[in-house]
Steps between C-alpha positions, in 0.01 A plus 500: 500500500686824452641547153844641440612724220684264272713579196771309319721806545590525870573872482162578344330282762684685778405840355133404465486359854663810650275732302190317619616509863599867495179613330293322762686691772574833333262533207600584144638846570701381797673228300771655282721289278796568730317339792403201285864456398614512863234256623542251214882523501488554124695789350277784387661491155401134471143582598483766230637248252194281554252777578572830320280695742316460828175494302630200304598324823162560665308375198727195468429423865127537438509257206707252700262511797200466270654188347549354848137576583369344179714189543375460857129553448476268199715229654316182593214524250420144399382362167174379654407843640191653347487877454353565845769287667767709329315823584505408869857369495644815342315733738604302806864499386481873431412567864758252629777653288447847643464376856828309469687770306425828670803668343359443151149599613643829633697559181198447275287732712761774472561436130135519393453834680821651361606676179684180404166335428376791291823501297473129422122459497470409133765228519360361827151466355620353170455120526844410367698194598236360732551779751130575536406142571212589731348719228541216250344250742196715570461584132490127430210471746318780319566348158369163616195678647577361845545851637283806449525667161664821621827681440773270632657786695184527712544137598871552563421795730252288694707180508830661599343784695330263744825304537692818584231614743514159664877526545458848650232376737710204614813712547348809656143432614521164674302301245583135559641307205277206574386244248139601556573867439688415182215278377245771577698764311559276201129419492415870493743566218388201294132583547568853380703393196311199366283534191172368638324502165750241375549306824149458637 
């Protein structure tokens, strides 16, 4: 199901939701704070109280959306799942999240190709507060020798990269989101990631 931007502060939630919507339509440069204030019906002075600059607002929105993504993709993992079950579950949810939340998919695509990413790269890659849960999960697989003994970021690039390519193909190239296609893709990813020396 589609996720909504939630926050205990209604004004912050309104500002984040308006920012996300306007960026999808107008991009970063076409979304000034004045337009966000008008769309969210929150006074611009109030916005600056919570977010001292547009950069702060954009990065806060990124962190909020990343939390929504992490919560979604790890939801439903059961105690009796082995590592492969979790590997499959997370990847499947990753694809589903982006298919069901195109506004967040669009925002992330713009963010990661923008100066905002470069400015905040160190903090984004720092595994603080469980934000990089996919990195932690794949590193666990490496540490347990279930996955290939390579730099975790290579596995992240493969794992997430195929998921993003799948979303692109479904949205823009008429790939069917069929159960068989999903199973085939997951099989390809798992076969490429598994440490065969340990798991033969």
